[in-house]
N, C-alpha and C positions, 0 to 999 in steps of 0.2 A: 660228624656233628657232635657237639658237646652235649653232655647229659646233665640231668637235674640233680646233681650231687656235689657236695663239698666233702673232701676227705682229709684226714690227718695222715701222718706217716710215723714210722716207729722210732726213728732216731735222728741223729745230726747229719746223716748223709743218706741218700737213697740206695737201697740194695737193688740188685739186678731184677729181682722178682717184683719189687714195688715199681720200678721204672716200667717194666713190661706191662704191669697191670694198669698204671695210669695212662700209658700210651693207648692201650686197648679200650679202657673205660671212658677216657676223655671227659673227666669231671669238669664242671664249670669252674670250680675253685678248690683251694686247699686251706687248711688251718694249722697253725703252729701252736705247740705247747712247750712247757719248760724242758721236756725231754729232747726237744729239737734244737734248742738254742744254747750256745756256750760263749761264743765271741762274735763280734760284728762281722769279721771276715768269714767265719764259718756259716753264719746265718745268711749273709748275702749270697754265698755260694749255694746254699740249700734252696733259697728262694728261686734263684736262677735255674737250678736243675729241675725244680718242680715245674716251672713255666716251660722249660724245654720239652717236657713230656707231652704237653698239649700244644706245643708250637704257638704260644701266644704270650708275647711280652707284657701284655696287660692283664693276664689272667688274675682273678682275685686271689690274693693271699691274705688270710684273716689271722687275727690274734685277739686274745682277751687281755687287753692292757688297760684295765680300769683304774689301777692304783689300789693301795691298801693290800688286802690279802689275795686279791685276784690280779696278779701281775706275772706274766710269763717272762718278762725281761726285768732284770734288777741289777744291783751292784755286783761287781765293780764296774761293769761296762755301761750300765744304763742307770738313769735316775730312779730314785725311789719316790713314787708319786703318792700324795695323800689319798686316803679313802674318800669316797663321795660324801660321807657324813660330815667330814671336816668342812666342806664348803657349805653344807646345810647349816651347821652351827654358826659359821661366819655370816650367813644370810640373815640370821635372826638379829644380828647386831648392826650390820651395814649392808643393805641389799646391793647397791651398785658396786661396792668393793668386792663383794662375794662373787658377783656375776663376772666382773673383770678377772678375778682370780680363776674362776672356772674356765673362762675362755683361754687364758694364758696356759693353764694346765693342759687343756686339750690341744692347744697349738704346740706346746713343747712335746707332748706325746707324739703328735703327728710328725714333728721334726725328726724325732728318733726313728720312728717307723719308716718314714720315707727314705731315710739314709740306708735302710736295710732292704728296700724294695717291697716292704709290706704296705698294702694299699687299702686295707679294711680293718677297722678296730671295732670289736663288739662292745661298744658302749655308745650312749649312756644307758644306765639302768634307770628306768622310769617307774619302777614299781613303788607302790605306796604302802609301806609296812604298817602293821597294826600291832598293838600290844599283845604279847603272847605268841606271835607268829614264830615259826622256825627261824633260826639264825642264818639259814642259807642265804638270805638277802641281807638282813642286819645293816651293818655300816656300808654296804654296797649301795644302799639307797641314799639319796641326798637329804631327805627329810621325811616327815610324816604329813607335811602340808603340801597338797598338790600344787599350789601356786608357786612355792619355792622350788619344787621339783621341775616345773615347767620352765621357770626362768633360768635355772642353772643348767638344765638339760639343753635348752636352746643355745646357751653360751658355749657349751662343750661341742655341740654339733657344728656351730660356726667355726670354732677353733680347729676342729679336725679337718673340715672341708677346706678351709683356707690353707691348711698345711699339706694338702694333697692326699688326704686319707678319708675314706668314706665311713660314716658312722652307721652302727646297727643299734636301733633302740630295742631294749629288751626289758621284761619278757612279756610281750603283748598277748592278751589284753590285761595282764597284771598278775604278779606272783606274790604280792605283798601280804595277802591273807593266808598263805599256805602254812599249815601247821605241820608239814612234813617236808623233808628235803627231797626234791624230785630226782636227785641223783640216785636216791635209794628206794623211794616209795612214791606212790601216786597220791598227791594232795587232793583233798576234796574241799570245796568252799561252798557253804550252805547259804551265804548272804543273798538277800533278795536282789533281783536284777536292777531295781531302781537305785539301790544303794551302790551297787557296783558301778553303775553309770555315773553317779554323782561324784564318786571318789576315785575308784581304781582305773576306770577307763579314761577319765578326763585328761590325764597327763599325755596319753598316747593320742587322743583326739586333738589336743592342742598342738602337738608336734607331728601331725600326720604327714607332713611333707618330708620327713626324714626319708632318705632314699632306700633304706633297708630296715627290716624288723625281724626279730627272732621270737618264736612262739613260746608260750608257757606250757609245760607239761602239767596242767592243773585242770581238774574237773570243776566246772561252775554248775552246780546242781540246778540252779534256777533257769539255766539256758539249755544245757545238754547234760543230763545226769548220767549218761552212759559213756561219754568219751571225753578225754582231755582236749584242750583247745587244739593241740597239734594235729589230732586226727578227727576233729569234729567239723564236718561240713557246715553245721548250723552256726557254730561259734565263728568260723572264718567268714562265712557269707554274711551273717546277720550282724555280727559285732565288729570284727576286724575290718572287713571291707565295707560293711554297711554303716553301723552307728559311728564307729571311729573314723571311717572315711579314708583308711589307709590304702593307697593304690601303688605303693612301692613294691620292691622285691621282698617276698615273705619267705624266710627260711625257718625250718624246724629248729628247735633246740636239739641237742645231741640225741639221736634216736637209739643210742646204745645205753641210755640212762635207765635206772631201775624203775622209773615211773611207768614205762611202757612195757607191754607184754607181747608175746608172740615172736616169731622168727624175725630176723632183720629184714628179710625180703617182705614179710607181711607188714611190718611197721612202715617200711618205705612206701609200699603200695597204699597203705591207709593214709599216710601224711600227704602224699601227692594227690590222692583222690579227694581228700578233704579240702584242698585248695592251697597247700604250700607250693611255692614255686620251685624250691629246691630243698633237699634234705641234707642235714649235717650229720656226719659220722666222724667222731673225734679220736677214738683210742688207738688208731694206727694198726689195728688187728687186720691183717691181710685177708684172712678167711672170712671175717665178718664183712669187709668191704666188698668181697666178691658176691656175698649174699645181697648186699644193697644194690650192687650193679645190675642184678637180675631184673629189678623193678625200676631202676633209675632211668626213666624214659628220655628220649631226646628233648633237648631244650628248644622249644618252638612255640609259636602262637603267643598268647598273652604273657606267659612266663618269660619268654625270650625278650619280648618288648620291654618288660620291667627290668630285666637284667641289663639290657642295652642302655636303658634310660639311666640306671644307677651308675654304670661305668662312664656314661657320657658326662657325668658331673665331676669326674676326676680332672683336675687341672694342676699344672705345675705350682708348687708352693710359691706364695708371695715372698719377697725379701723379708728376712727375719733375723733378729738379733737374739739368739738363745741365751747368752749370758745376761743380757739386759732383762730378758723375760724372767729368768730364774730369780734375779734380784728383786724385780718388781713383785713377783708372786710371793716371795718371802716377806716383803714389806706389807703386802695386802693381807696376808693371813696373820701376820704378827699384829697388825692394826685392828684385827677383828677378834682378838682373843681377850 
């Protein structure tokens, strides 16, 4: 039986120890980073070998291919995609053109990922940044206006799904107010719950039909002053599943990040107990993954149903003209500058 975890790997090919671990641990999925990709041929081979360890040709293989500074694939083999804020700037000038551009960008990203066998992209970023927040989000956000974020995020979700790739909205219920980088430290947000609901949560609530979401390692003091969203039963139950109304597959952000404390097994147990369906561990450290595996329980019950529902949305890409889409995207962005 598959387990409630997504793991990274250390390099461009799987070592014997990694293969043995994945066969034994049977994670639900895998995630790729820059260290894992060099050429299309190598990447396709790695994706195939990962899936062989769990004997599942449809096993989720994730990547963070947002564009801008968060892009695991890049030249010379893959396109360089604009940062999300580029589409937000275009939206201020011409809303329809910006949404079409966002859709085409998502569709083009999906086209490249599908060719590699990658079937999940960890985007769109739906965080609503505020003045003075840490730059960990920055231009990864589409705008500061929730209305613009929703419109552009919806277009990206459609483009990815139509291209045969599942989107993951992040970082639910909102990372935009964080004054610290959660890769390094635990951000705390003191904003009142009513204000969070009116701004930060609204983007996720508006797009709550997205098949997957990734949590924020952020403490919302007005809701749960003790725990970040990832390990907070109250935030997940009352806000993510309740107020936002998200019933898709909920994955943690990377549990090896500096925002969280305790052993990897303790972090895993806390995230799953809080209500995450699966935990994400990214750095490819085999000893750490073994710790995670201690608490990564079998995928069953509601988490399994959510996982199956998400994968059930995967369909073969529609016919697509990538060269035409690149030209149209260039025209659209050029017309809105």
